[in-house]
PASEBA-1860 file (N, C-alpha, C; in nm, 3 decimals):
! residues 208
1> MGARDYPL> -19.121/4.957/-13.994/-19.267/4.963/-14.007/-19.301/4.992/-14.152 ~ -19.391/4.912/-14.211/-19.425/4.925/-14.351/-19.511/5.046/-14.378 ~ -19.535/5.069/-14.506/-19.610/5.188/-14.545/-19.751/5.189/-14.490 ~ -19.806/5.068/-14.462/-19.943/5.064/-14.416/-19.952/5.026/-14.269 ~ -19.841/5.024/-14.198/-19.843/4.995/-14.054/-19.847/5.128/-13.979 ~ -19.949/5.150/-13.901/-19.967/5.277/-13.832/-19.962/5.252/-13.682 ~ -19.888/5.333/-13.606/-19.887/5.317/-13.462/-20.022/5.352/-13.403 ~ -20.054/5.292/-13.289/-20.183/5.316/-13.225/-20.174/5.446/-13.146
9> TRRGLLAA> -20.159/5.554/-13.219/-20.156/5.689/-13.161/-20.253/5.772/-13.242 ~ -20.286/5.891/-13.190/-20.380/5.974/-13.263/-20.323/6.014/-13.400 ~ -20.193/6.045/-13.407/-20.136/6.083/-13.536/-20.138/5.965/-13.633 ~ -20.096/5.846/-13.583/-20.094/5.729/-13.669/-20.232/5.689/-13.714 ~ -20.328/5.697/-13.624/-20.462/5.656/-13.659/-20.533/5.758/-13.746 ~ -20.493/5.883/-13.737/-20.544/5.979/-13.833/-20.502/5.938/-13.973 ~ -20.377/5.891/-13.987/-20.331/5.845/-14.117/-20.405/5.720/-14.159 ~ -20.418/5.625/-14.067/-20.483/5.498/-14.100/-20.630/5.518/-14.129
17> GAGLLAAA> -20.694/5.613/-14.060/-20.838/5.624/-14.068/-20.889/5.741/-14.148 ~ -20.802/5.812/-14.217/-20.848/5.930/-14.289/-20.957/5.895/-14.389 ~ -20.939/5.785/-14.460/-21.041/5.745/-14.557/-21.171/5.706/-14.490 ~ -21.163/5.650/-14.369/-21.284/5.610/-14.299/-21.366/5.732/-14.260 ~ -21.301/5.833/-14.205/-21.372/5.951/-14.161/-21.417/6.037/-14.278 ~ -21.347/6.026/-14.391/-21.381/6.109/-14.506/-21.502/6.056/-14.582 ~ -21.530/5.926/-14.569/-21.637/5.865/-14.650/-21.772/5.892/-14.587 ~ -21.815/6.018/-14.592/-21.935/6.057/-14.519/-22.059/6.068/-14.606
25> AFPALADS> -22.042/6.076/-14.738/-22.156/6.107/-14.823/-22.226/5.980/-14.871 ~ -22.283/5.906/-14.777/-22.360/5.788/-14.815/-22.497/5.832/-14.865 ~ -22.561/5.750/-14.953/-22.697/5.782/-14.994/-22.797/5.762/-14.882 ~ -22.924/5.785/-14.912/-23.028/5.777/-14.810/-23.054/5.632/-14.770 ~ -23.125/5.617/-14.659/-23.155/5.486/-14.603/-23.236/5.400/-14.698 ~ -23.199/5.274/-14.708/-23.280/5.176/-14.781/-23.370/5.104/-14.683 ~ -23.485/5.059/-14.730/-23.579/4.989/-14.643/-23.547/4.842/-14.629 ~ -23.477/4.786/-14.726/-23.445/4.644/-14.720/-23.304/4.622/-14.774
33> VTPDARKL> -23.249/4.506/-14.743/-23.112/4.474/-14.784/-23.112/4.436/-14.932 ~ -23.030/4.504/-15.009/-23.017/4.468/-15.150/-22.932/4.341/-15.162 ~ -22.943/4.269/-15.275/-22.859/4.150/-15.293/-22.710/4.179/-15.282 ~ -22.665/4.293/-15.338/-22.523/4.327/-15.330/-22.481/4.353/-15.186 ~ -22.566/4.424/-15.112/-22.533/4.450/-14.971/-22.532/4.321/-14.891 ~ -22.624/4.230/-14.921/-22.626/4.102/-14.850/-22.498/4.023/-14.874 ~ -22.449/4.026/-14.998/-22.323/3.957/-15.027/-22.208/4.016/-14.945 ~ -22.201/4.148/-14.939/-22.097/4.212/-14.860/-22.111/4.176/-14.712
41> LDAMPGKA> -22.234/4.178/-14.664/-22.258/4.148/-14.523/-22.219/4.005/-14.490 ~ -22.258/3.911/-14.575/-22.227/3.770/-14.548/-22.077/3.743/-14.552 ~ -22.006/3.816/-14.638/-21.862/3.794/-14.655/-21.777/3.884/-14.566 ~ -21.840/3.970/-14.487/-21.767/4.070/-14.408/-21.669/4.005/-14.311 ~ -21.540/4.035/-14.322/-21.445/3.985/-14.224/-21.455/4.064/-14.094 ~ -21.403/4.007/-13.987/-21.403/4.078/-13.859/-21.541/4.096/-13.801 ~ -21.634/4.007/-13.839/-21.771/4.015/-13.789/-21.780/3.927/-13.665 ~ -21.807/3.988/-13.551/-21.821/3.912/-13.426/-21.962/3.859/-13.415
49> VLGAQKTR> -21.977/3.730/-13.392/-22.109/3.670/-13.376/-22.124/3.621/-13.233 ~ -22.219/3.679/-13.162/-22.246/3.641/-13.024/-22.378/3.566/-13.017 ~ -22.392/3.485/-12.914/-22.513/3.405/-12.900/-22.498/3.272/-12.970 ~ -22.602/3.229/-13.038/-22.602/3.099/-13.105/-22.493/3.094/-13.211 ~ -22.411/2.991/-13.203/-22.303/2.975/-13.299/-22.349/2.885/-13.415 ~ -22.275/2.891/-13.525/-22.306/2.812/-13.644/-22.448/2.841/-13.695 ~ -22.493/2.961/-13.668/-22.624/3.006/-13.713/-22.608/3.139/-13.783 ~ -22.674/3.156/-13.897/-22.665/3.285/-13.966/-22.725/3.393/-13.876
57> PLVTELVD> -22.651/3.499/-13.849/-22.704/3.602/-13.758/-22.835/3.661/-13.809 ~ -22.934/3.667/-13.722/-23.061/3.731/-13.756/-23.049/3.883/-13.742 ~ -22.959/3.925/-13.653/-22.937/4.068/-13.628/-22.790/4.099/-13.652 ~ -22.763/4.203/-13.727/-22.627/4.256/-13.740/-22.632/4.404/-13.703 ~ -22.544/4.444/-13.613/-22.538/4.585/-13.572/-22.409/4.647/-13.623 ~ -22.421/4.763/-13.686/-22.306/4.843/-13.724/-22.273/4.936/-13.608 ~ -22.149/4.928/-13.561/-22.113/4.984/-13.431/-22.008/5.093/-13.443 ~ -22.029/5.200/-13.369/-21.925/5.299/-13.335/-21.930/5.316/-13.185
65> FNAPDWRR> -21.820/5.290/-13.117/-21.819/5.292/-12.971/-21.848/5.431/-12.913 ~ -21.835/5.535/-12.994/-21.865/5.670/-12.946/-21.996/5.725/-12.999 ~ -22.074/5.643/-13.067/-22.208/5.686/-13.107/-22.292/5.705/-12.981 ~ -22.381/5.802/-12.979/-22.453/5.836/-12.855/-22.527/5.719/-12.791 ~ -22.581/5.628/-12.872/-22.666/5.523/-12.817/-22.599/5.386/-12.816 ~ -22.466/5.382/-12.839/-22.403/5.251/-12.846/-22.415/5.173/-12.715 ~ -22.393/5.237/-12.602/-22.400/5.164/-12.475/-22.540/5.108/-12.452 ~ -22.643/5.186/-12.480/-22.780/5.135/-12.465/-22.802/5.015/-12.555
73> SALDMREL> -22.750/5.023/-12.677/-22.769/4.913/-12.770/-22.696/4.788/-12.725 ~ -22.579/4.805/-12.664/-22.504/4.690/-12.613/-22.582/4.621/-12.501 ~ -22.645/4.699/-12.414/-22.726/4.640/-12.307/-22.850/4.572/-12.364 ~ -22.909/4.631/-12.468/-23.021/4.567/-12.536/-22.978/4.430/-12.590 ~ -22.860/4.427/-12.651/-22.809/4.301/-12.706/-22.798/4.196/-12.597 ~ -22.746/4.235/-12.483/-22.734/4.140/-12.372/-22.871/4.085/-12.332 ~ -22.972/4.174/-12.327/-23.107/4.130/-12.293/-23.162/4.033/-12.398 ~ -23.142/4.066/-12.524/-23.194/3.982/-12.631/-23.130/3.843/-12.629
81> LAGDAKLA> -23.000/3.838/-12.610/-22.930/3.710/-12.609/-22.966/3.628/-12.487 ~ -22.985/3.694/-12.374/-23.023/3.622/-12.253/-23.161/3.561/-12.265 ~ -23.247/3.622/-12.345/-23.384/3.575/-12.357/-23.409/3.480/-12.473 ~ -23.307/3.456/-12.557/-23.327/3.371/-12.674/-23.198/3.297/-12.707 ~ -23.190/3.170/-12.665/-23.069/3.091/-12.685/-23.043/3.061/-12.832 ~ -23.143/3.081/-12.918/-23.128/3.050/-13.060/-23.088/3.172/-13.142 ~ -23.077/3.287/-13.077/-23.047/3.411/-13.150/-22.898/3.426/-13.171 ~ -22.860/3.457/-13.294/-22.722/3.494/-13.326/-22.720/3.643/-13.360
89> YAIVQTPR> -22.632/3.717/-13.295/-22.626/3.863/-13.305/-22.484/3.899/-13.349 ~ -22.473/3.964/-13.464/-22.342/3.998/-13.519/-22.310/4.145/-13.498 ~ -22.182/4.172/-13.481/-22.133/4.308/-13.460/-22.029/4.338/-13.566 ~ -22.047/4.449/-13.638/-21.952/4.494/-13.739/-21.901/4.631/-13.699 ~ -21.770/4.647/-13.697/-21.710/4.774/-13.660/-21.717/4.872/-13.776 ~ -21.786/4.984/-13.754/-21.794/5.090/-13.856/-21.772/5.225/-13.789 ~ -21.650/5.250/-13.737/-21.625/5.374/-13.663/-21.631/5.496/-13.753 ~ -21.703/5.600/-13.705/-21.716/5.720/-13.785/-21.711/5.849/-13.704
97> VDVGSIEA> -21.727/5.840/-13.572/-21.740/5.963/-13.493/-21.610/6.040/-13.487 ~ -21.501/5.972/-13.455/-21.373/6.041/-13.440/-21.260/5.939/-13.441 ~ -21.138/5.987/-13.422/-21.021/5.900/-13.424/-21.025/5.801/-13.307 ~ -21.076/5.845/-13.192/-21.089/5.753/-13.079/-21.174/5.634/-13.115 ~ -21.278/5.654/-13.194/-21.362/5.544/-13.239/-21.282/5.444/-13.322 ~ -21.195/5.495/-13.408/-21.113/5.408/-13.492/-21.015/5.331/-13.407 ~ -20.950/5.399/-13.312/-20.858/5.331/-13.221/-20.927/5.215/-13.150 ~ -21.043/5.243/-13.092/-21.114/5.140/-13.015/-21.160/5.026/-13.105
105> ARVALAVL> -21.203/5.059/-13.226/-21.245/4.954/-13.320/-21.129/4.863/-13.356 ~ -21.011/4.921/-13.373/-20.893/4.841/-13.404/-20.863/4.745/-13.288 ~ -20.873/4.794/-13.166/-20.850/4.707/-13.050/-20.954/4.596/-13.045 ~ -21.080/4.631/-13.067/-21.186/4.531/-13.064/-21.163/4.423/-13.169 ~ -21.124/4.460/-13.288/-21.098/4.363/-13.393/-20.980/4.274/-13.359 ~ -20.880/4.331/-13.292/-20.765/4.250/-13.249/-20.806/4.149/-13.143 ~ -20.890/4.191/-13.048/-20.941/4.098/-12.947/-21.017/3.985/-13.015 ~ -21.102/4.019/-13.110/-21.181/3.919/-13.179/-21.092/3.820/-13.252
113> AMQPAKFG> -20.987/3.869/-13.317/-20.898/3.781/-13.393/-20.818/3.690/-13.301 ~ -20.776/3.742/-13.185/-20.688/3.666/-13.097/-20.763/3.579/-12.997 ~ -20.873/3.631/-12.944/-20.947/3.561/-12.839/-21.097/3.573/-12.866 ~ -21.147/3.507/-12.970/-21.288/3.526/-13.005/-21.384/3.489/-12.892 ~ -21.348/3.392/-12.810/-21.437/3.352/-12.700/-21.446/3.460/-12.593 ~ -21.349/3.550/-12.590/-21.346/3.657/-12.489/-21.410/3.786/-12.539 ~ -21.445/3.788/-12.668/-21.490/3.914/-12.726/-21.616/3.966/-12.658 ~ -21.712/3.880/-12.631/-21.838/3.926/-12.571/-21.816/3.991/-12.436
121> DFYLALAA> -21.730/3.931/-12.354/-21.699/3.990/-12.223/-21.631/4.125/-12.239 ~ -21.536/4.132/-12.332/-21.469/4.259/-12.359/-21.570/4.364/-12.403 ~ -21.658/4.327/-12.492/-21.755/4.420/-12.551/-21.845/4.479/-12.442 ~ -21.897/4.394/-12.356/-21.987/4.442/-12.251/-21.911/4.517/-12.142 ~ -21.786/4.478/-12.117/-21.705/4.553/-12.020/-21.675/4.693/-12.072 ~ -21.652/4.704/-12.202/-21.630/4.836/-12.261/-21.757/4.920/-12.251 ~ -21.872/4.855/-12.269/-22.000/4.927/-12.258/-22.026/4.974/-12.116 ~ -21.964/4.911/-12.018/-21.983/4.949/-11.878/-21.898/5.068/-11.837
129> TTGDIDGV> -21.808/5.112/-11.926/-21.727/5.230/-11.896/-21.810/5.357/-11.917 ~ -21.754/5.469/-11.877/-21.820/5.597/-11.898/-21.729/5.689/-11.979 ~ -21.790/5.786/-12.043/-21.712/5.884/-12.118/-21.671/5.834/-12.255 ~ -21.595/5.918/-12.324/-21.549/5.885/-12.458/-21.457/5.763/-12.455 ~ -21.457/5.690/-12.564/-21.377/5.568/-12.576/-21.271/5.589/-12.683 ~ -21.149/5.551/-12.650/-21.040/5.556/-12.747/-20.957/5.429/-12.731 ~ -20.843/5.423/-12.799/-20.760/5.305/-12.791/-20.707/5.276/-12.653 ~ -20.671/5.379/-12.579/-20.618/5.360/-12.444/-20.723/5.300/-12.354
137> KALNVVRA> -20.846/5.355/-12.358/-20.953/5.300/-12.274/-20.983/5.156/-12.313 ~ -20.987/5.129/-12.443/-21.013/4.992/-12.488/-20.904/4.897/-12.441 ~ -20.779/4.939/-12.447/-20.669/4.855/-12.400/-20.674/4.835/-12.249 ~ -20.718/4.935/-12.175/-20.735/4.919/-12.031/-20.839/4.812/-12.001 ~ -20.946/4.808/-12.081/-21.047/4.704/-12.063/-20.990/4.568/-12.100 ~ -20.910/4.563/-12.205/-20.843/4.438/-12.243/-20.763/4.384/-12.125 ~ -20.685/4.472/-12.062/-20.602/4.430/-11.948/-20.690/4.387/-11.832 ~ -20.797/4.461/-11.804/-20.886/4.427/-11.694/-20.953/4.292/-11.714
145> EGLDHYKV> -20.972/4.255/-11.841/-21.035/4.127/-11.872/-20.935/4.011/-11.874 ~ -20.810/4.041/-11.838/-20.710/3.937/-11.827/-20.642/3.898/-11.957 ~ -20.654/3.980/-12.058/-20.590/3.953/-12.186/-20.457/4.026/-12.194 ~ -20.371/3.980/-12.279/-20.240/4.041/-12.296/-20.254/4.167/-12.382 ~ -20.255/4.283/-12.316/-20.282/4.405/-12.390/-20.167/4.444/-12.482 ~ -20.045/4.397/-12.454/-19.933/4.426/-12.544/-19.953/4.352/-12.677 ~ -19.992/4.225/-12.669/-20.018/4.149/-12.791/-20.136/4.207/-12.867 ~ -20.239/4.247/-12.795/-20.354/4.307/-12.860/-20.314/4.437/-12.928
153> FRAANQPD> -20.233/4.516/-12.860/-20.185/4.641/-12.919/-20.114/4.616/-13.051 ~ -20.025/4.516/-13.051/-19.951/4.487/-13.174/-20.044/4.438/-13.283 ~ -20.139/4.352/-13.247/-20.232/4.301/-13.347/-20.321/4.411/-13.403 ~ -20.359/4.506/-13.317/-20.445/4.616/-13.360/-20.377/4.706/-13.462 ~ -20.246/4.699/-13.467/-20.167/4.787/-13.552/-20.138/4.728/-13.688 ~ -20.195/4.612/-13.719/-20.163/4.544/-13.844/-20.251/4.593/-13.960 ~ -20.197/4.587/-14.081/-20.272/4.636/-14.197/-20.403/4.563/-14.221 ~ -20.413/4.436/-14.182/-20.538/4.365/-14.207/-20.653/4.426/-14.129
161> ITDILTQG> -20.623/4.486/-14.014/-20.728/4.553/-13.936/-20.779/4.675/-14.012 ~ -20.688/4.751/-14.072/-20.729/4.865/-14.154/-20.816/4.819/-14.270 ~ -20.779/4.707/-14.331/-20.857/4.654/-14.442/-21.000/4.619/-14.398 ~ -21.014/4.560/-14.279/-21.147/4.525/-14.229/-21.230/4.651/-14.207 ~ -21.168/4.754/-14.150/-21.241/4.878/-14.127/-21.284/4.942/-14.259 ~ -21.198/4.934/-14.359/-21.233/4.988/-14.490/-21.352/4.913/-14.549 ~ -21.355/4.781/-14.531/-21.469/4.703/-14.580/-21.596/4.736/-14.502 ~ -21.580/4.774/-14.375/-21.696/4.818/-14.298/-21.757/4.944/-14.355
169> VALAAALR> -21.673/5.036/-14.403/-21.722/5.157/-14.469/-21.799/5.120/-14.595 ~ -21.745/5.026/-14.672/-21.812/4.982/-14.794/-21.947/4.917/-14.763 ~ -21.952/4.840/-14.656/-22.077/4.776/-14.617/-22.181/4.881/-14.578 ~ -22.141/4.979/-14.498/-22.235/5.084/-14.458/-22.288/5.159/-14.579 ~ -22.202/5.184/-14.676/-22.245/5.252/-14.799/-22.343/5.165/-14.876 ~ -22.315/5.034/-14.885/-22.404/4.944/-14.957/-22.540/4.931/-14.889 ~ -22.540/4.940/-14.756/-22.666/4.936/-14.682/-22.737/5.070/-14.682 ~ -22.666/5.173/-14.729/-22.721/5.308/-14.743/-22.759/5.366/-14.607
177> VLDPPAYV> -22.667/5.352/-14.512/-22.684/5.416/-14.382/-22.568/5.510/-14.359 ~ -22.594/5.620/-14.292/-22.493/5.723/-14.273/-22.411/5.700/-14.147 ~ -22.476/5.685/-14.035/-22.405/5.678/-13.907/-22.456/5.562/-13.823 ~ -22.365/5.496/-13.751/-22.408/5.397/-13.655/-22.468/5.464/-13.532 ~ -22.549/5.393/-13.453/-22.581/5.252/-13.477/-22.680/5.236/-13.590 ~ -22.668/5.122/-13.657/-22.765/5.081/-13.758/-22.773/4.930/-13.750 ~ -22.882/4.875/-13.797/-22.906/4.732/-13.781/-22.958/4.672/-13.909 ~ -22.918/4.548/-13.933/-22.985/4.464/-14.031/-23.054/4.356/-13.950
185> IGTDVVAG> -23.186/4.353/-13.956/-23.265/4.254/-13.883/-23.349/4.179/-13.985 ~ -23.312/4.056/-14.012/-23.374/3.984/-14.122/-23.340/4.050/-14.253 ~ -23.438/4.100/-14.322/-23.415/4.171/-14.449/-23.432/4.322/-14.435 ~ -23.455/4.368/-14.312/-23.478/4.511/-14.289/-23.351/4.582/-14.248 ~ -23.334/4.704/-14.298/-23.226/4.792/-14.255/-23.287/4.901/-14.168 ~ -23.232/4.919/-14.049/-23.282/5.020/-13.956/-23.170/5.117/-13.927 ~ -23.189/5.243/-13.959/-23.089/5.346/-13.933/-23.120/5.414/-13.801 ~ -23.017/5.435/-13.720/-23.036/5.498/-13.591/-23.073/5.396/-13.485
193> YADLARKR> -23.066/5.439/-13.361/-23.091/5.349/-13.249/-23.235/5.299/-13.250 ~ -23.251/5.168/-13.241/-23.382/5.106/-13.225/-23.390/5.055/-13.081 ~ -23.492/5.094/-13.008/-23.500/5.052/-12.868/-23.532/4.903/-12.859 ~ -23.527/4.851/-12.737/-23.540/4.708/-12.715/-23.674/4.655/-12.766 ~ -23.781/4.728/-12.741/-23.913/4.682/-12.785/-23.920/4.674/-12.937 ~ -23.863/4.773/-13.004/-23.866/4.770/-13.151/-23.781/4.657/-13.204 ~ -23.663/4.635/-13.143/-23.579/4.524/-13.188/-23.654/4.392/-13.172 ~ -23.719/4.374/-13.058/-23.791/4.249/-13.036/-23.901/4.229/-13.140
201> ALIAAASR> -23.970/4.337/-13.175/-24.077/4.326/-13.275/-24.018/4.291/-13.411 ~ -23.906/4.352/-13.447/-23.844/4.324/-13.577/-23.789/4.182/-13.581 ~ -23.730/4.138/-13.471/-23.678/4.001/-13.464/-23.792/3.900/-13.476 ~ -23.902/3.927/-13.406/-24.018/3.837/-13.414/-24.071/3.829/-13.557 ~ -24.078/3.943/-13.623/-24.128/3.944/-13.762/-24.033/3.869/-13.855 ~ -23.902/3.888/-13.833/-23.804/3.824/-13.919/-23.794/3.673/-13.894 ~ -23.839/3.629/-13.778/-23.831/3.487/-13.742/-23.946/3.406/-13.798 ~ -24.050/3.472/-13.847/-24.168/3.400/-13.896/-24.140/3.324/-14.024
END
Protein backbone atom coordinates (compact mmCIF):
# COMPACT_ATOMS: atom_id res chain seq x y z
CA MET A 1 0.00 0.00 0.00
CA GLY A 2 1.45 3.36 -1.06
CA ALA A 3 2.00 6.36 1.12
CA ARG A 4 -1.32 7.85 0.09
CA ASP A 5 -3.41 4.67 0.13
CA TYR A 6 -5.50 4.56 3.29
CA PRO A 7 -7.66 1.62 4.41
CA LEU A 8 -11.36 2.31 4.80
CA THR A 9 -11.16 2.21 8.58
CA ARG A 10 -11.51 4.95 11.15
CA ARG A 11 -7.74 5.04 11.74
CA GLY A 12 -6.95 5.08 8.02
CA LEU A 13 -9.56 7.68 7.25
CA LEU A 14 -8.38 9.88 10.07
CA ALA A 15 -5.06 9.92 8.26
CA ALA A 16 -6.65 10.47 4.86
CA GLY A 17 -9.06 13.11 6.09
CA ALA A 18 -7.09 15.03 8.67
CA GLY A 19 -6.63 17.96 6.30
CA LEU A 20 -10.32 17.92 5.43
CA LEU A 21 -11.47 18.17 9.03
CA ALA A 22 -8.77 20.69 9.92
CA ALA A 23 -9.72 23.19 7.20
CA ALA A 24 -12.41 24.85 9.28
CA ALA A 25 -11.56 28.55 9.15
CA PHE A 26 -13.38 29.57 5.99
CA PRO A 27 -14.30 33.25 5.53
CA ALA A 28 -17.86 34.54 5.78
CA LEU A 29 -20.61 33.75 3.30
CA ALA A 30 -20.53 35.40 -0.11
CA ASP A 31 -23.77 36.50 -1.73
CA SER A 32 -22.77 35.50 -5.24
CA VAL A 33 -20.32 33.18 -6.97
CA THR A 34 -17.00 34.83 -7.72
CA PRO A 35 -15.32 34.12 -11.09
CA ASP A 36 -12.59 32.08 -9.36
CA ALA A 37 -15.15 30.02 -7.46
CA ARG A 38 -17.11 29.44 -10.66
CA LYS A 39 -13.99 28.11 -12.37
CA LEU A 40 -13.40 25.69 -9.51
CA LEU A 41 -17.04 24.63 -9.52
CA ASP A 42 -17.14 24.03 -13.27
CA ALA A 43 -13.91 22.02 -13.18
CA MET A 44 -14.74 20.10 -9.98
CA PRO A 45 -14.08 16.37 -10.40
CA GLY A 46 -16.38 13.83 -8.78
CA LYS A 47 -19.41 16.05 -9.33
CA ALA A 48 -22.56 13.93 -9.65
CA VAL A 49 -25.15 15.44 -11.99
CA LEU A 50 -28.70 14.14 -11.62
CA GLY A 51 -31.69 15.02 -13.75
CA ALA A 52 -31.17 16.58 -17.16
CA GLN A 53 -27.92 15.42 -18.69
CA LYS A 54 -25.61 17.45 -20.96
CA THR A 55 -26.95 20.55 -19.24
CA ARG A 56 -24.97 22.88 -17.00
CA PRO A 57 -26.35 22.27 -13.50
CA LEU A 58 -28.55 25.11 -12.29
CA VAL A 59 -28.23 23.83 -8.71
CA THR A 60 -25.12 22.50 -7.02
CA GLU A 61 -25.33 21.19 -3.46
CA LEU A 62 -22.33 20.80 -1.18
CA VAL A 63 -23.04 17.66 0.80
CA ASP A 64 -22.09 16.07 4.10
CA PHE A 65 -24.09 12.90 4.76
CA ASN A 66 -24.08 13.61 8.50
CA ALA A 67 -25.13 17.25 8.29
CA PRO A 68 -28.41 17.67 10.20
CA ASP A 69 -30.52 18.59 7.16
CA TRP A 70 -28.92 16.42 4.49
CA ARG A 71 -31.76 13.88 4.34
CA ARG A 72 -34.38 16.62 4.01
CA SER A 73 -32.35 18.21 1.25
CA ALA A 74 -32.06 14.89 -0.59
CA LEU A 75 -35.85 14.50 -0.53
CA ASP A 76 -36.20 18.10 -1.75
CA MET A 77 -33.89 17.24 -4.64
CA ARG A 78 -36.08 14.29 -5.57
CA GLU A 79 -39.14 16.57 -5.58
CA LEU A 80 -37.42 19.19 -7.70
CA LEU A 81 -36.19 16.69 -10.28
CA ALA A 82 -39.55 14.96 -10.47
CA GLY A 83 -41.23 18.28 -11.20
CA ASP A 84 -38.79 19.62 -13.80
CA ALA A 85 -37.37 17.36 -16.52
CA LYS A 86 -35.04 20.17 -17.65
CA LEU A 87 -33.37 20.65 -14.27
CA ALA A 88 -29.80 19.47 -13.73
CA TYR A 89 -28.84 19.12 -10.05
CA ALA A 90 -25.20 18.56 -9.09
CA ILE A 91 -23.85 17.05 -5.89
CA VAL A 92 -20.35 17.76 -4.57
CA GLN A 93 -18.97 15.82 -1.63
CA THR A 94 -17.65 18.16 1.08
CA PRO A 95 -17.59 16.04 4.27
CA ARG A 96 -16.83 18.00 7.42
CA VAL A 97 -18.82 16.63 10.35
CA ASP A 98 -16.68 13.64 11.29
CA VAL A 99 -14.66 10.69 10.00
CA GLY A 100 -17.85 8.77 9.21
CA SER A 101 -18.75 11.57 6.80
CA ILE A 102 -15.42 11.14 5.02
CA GLU A 103 -15.84 7.37 4.83
CA ALA A 104 -19.30 7.69 3.31
CA ALA A 105 -18.16 10.38 0.88
CA ARG A 106 -15.37 8.13 -0.33
CA VAL A 107 -17.87 5.33 -0.96
CA ALA A 108 -20.22 7.70 -2.78
CA LEU A 109 -17.43 8.93 -5.04
CA ALA A 110 -16.44 5.34 -5.81
CA VAL A 111 -20.03 4.49 -6.76
CA LEU A 112 -20.14 7.55 -9.00
CA ALA A 113 -16.87 6.61 -10.71
CA MET A 114 -17.83 2.96 -11.24
CA GLN A 115 -21.58 3.09 -11.83
CA PRO A 116 -22.65 6.68 -12.55
CA ALA A 117 -26.12 5.58 -13.69
CA LYS A 118 -26.68 3.96 -10.29
CA PHE A 119 -25.54 6.93 -8.24
CA GLY A 120 -28.97 8.55 -7.89
CA ASP A 121 -30.54 5.36 -6.57
CA PHE A 122 -27.66 4.88 -4.15
CA TYR A 123 -27.92 8.49 -2.98
CA LEU A 124 -31.64 8.33 -2.24
CA ALA A 125 -31.33 4.87 -0.66
CA LEU A 126 -28.68 6.26 1.67
CA ALA A 127 -31.03 9.14 2.50
CA ALA A 128 -33.70 6.59 3.45
CA THR A 129 -31.50 5.18 6.22
CA THR A 130 -31.62 6.41 9.81
CA GLY A 131 -28.90 7.42 12.22
CA ASP A 132 -25.31 8.39 11.60
CA ILE A 133 -23.72 7.42 8.30
CA ASP A 134 -20.24 5.99 7.91
CA GLY A 135 -18.40 3.82 5.41
CA VAL A 136 -19.94 0.58 6.65
CA LYS A 137 -23.50 1.92 6.32
CA ALA A 138 -22.72 3.32 2.88
CA LEU A 139 -21.28 -0.02 1.76
CA ASN A 140 -24.36 -1.82 3.09
CA VAL A 141 -26.47 0.43 0.86
CA VAL A 142 -24.14 -0.32 -2.06
CA ARG A 143 -24.73 -4.04 -1.53
CA ALA A 144 -28.49 -3.56 -1.12
CA GLU A 145 -28.56 -1.71 -4.44
CA GLY A 146 -27.00 -4.71 -6.15
CA LEU A 147 -23.53 -3.26 -6.66
CA ASP A 148 -20.28 -5.05 -5.95
CA HIS A 149 -19.39 -3.61 -2.57
CA TYR A 150 -15.92 -5.21 -2.59
CA LYS A 151 -15.02 -3.37 -5.79
CA VAL A 152 -16.53 -0.18 -4.44
CA PHE A 153 -14.53 -0.60 -1.23
CA ARG A 154 -11.30 -0.92 -3.20
CA ALA A 155 -12.13 2.05 -5.41
CA ALA A 156 -13.03 4.17 -2.37
CA ASN A 157 -9.55 3.56 -1.01
CA GLN A 158 -7.68 5.08 -3.96
CA PRO A 159 -5.67 8.31 -3.75
CA ASP A 160 -7.71 9.99 -6.48
CA ILE A 161 -10.72 9.92 -4.15
CA THR A 162 -8.71 11.78 -1.50
CA ASP A 163 -7.70 14.31 -4.15
CA ILE A 164 -11.36 14.92 -5.05
CA LEU A 165 -12.27 15.47 -1.41
CA THR A 166 -9.39 17.90 -1.03
CA GLN A 167 -10.67 19.86 -4.04
CA GLY A 168 -14.10 19.89 -2.41
CA VAL A 169 -12.56 21.67 0.58
CA ALA A 170 -10.98 24.21 -1.77
CA LEU A 171 -14.32 24.76 -3.50
CA ALA A 172 -16.13 25.34 -0.21
CA ALA A 173 -13.46 27.86 0.78
CA ALA A 174 -13.74 29.65 -2.57
CA LEU A 175 -17.51 29.82 -2.17
CA ARG A 176 -16.94 31.15 1.36
CA VAL A 177 -19.22 28.69 3.11
CA LEU A 178 -18.35 26.98 6.37
CA ASP A 179 -20.53 23.89 6.65
CA PRO A 180 -22.79 21.90 4.37
CA PRO A 181 -25.44 21.83 3.26
CA ALA A 182 -24.80 24.79 1.01
CA TYR A 183 -26.03 25.51 -2.48
CA VAL A 184 -25.06 27.34 -5.61
CA ILE A 185 -28.28 28.19 -7.44
CA GLY A 186 -27.59 30.18 -10.56
CA THR A 187 -25.20 32.87 -9.36
CA ASP A 188 -26.35 32.78 -5.73
CA VAL A 189 -24.56 31.06 -2.86
CA VAL A 190 -26.85 29.87 -0.06
CA ALA A 191 -25.30 28.73 3.22
CA GLY A 192 -27.28 26.33 5.37
CA TYR A 193 -30.37 24.32 4.56
CA ALA A 194 -32.79 26.01 2.16
CA ASP A 195 -36.27 24.51 2.30
CA LEU A 196 -38.13 23.34 -0.79
CA ALA A 197 -40.11 26.56 -1.25
CA ARG A 198 -36.98 28.69 -1.07
CA LYS A 199 -35.14 26.44 -3.51
CA ARG A 200 -38.02 26.66 -5.95
CA ALA A 201 -38.04 30.45 -5.71
CA LEU A 202 -34.28 30.66 -6.27
CA ILE A 203 -34.44 28.23 -9.19
CA ALA A 204 -37.27 30.23 -10.76
CA ALA A 205 -35.28 33.46 -10.40
CA ALA A 206 -32.14 31.87 -11.83
CA SER A 207 -34.07 30.46 -14.80
CA ARG A 208 -35.28 33.86 -16.01
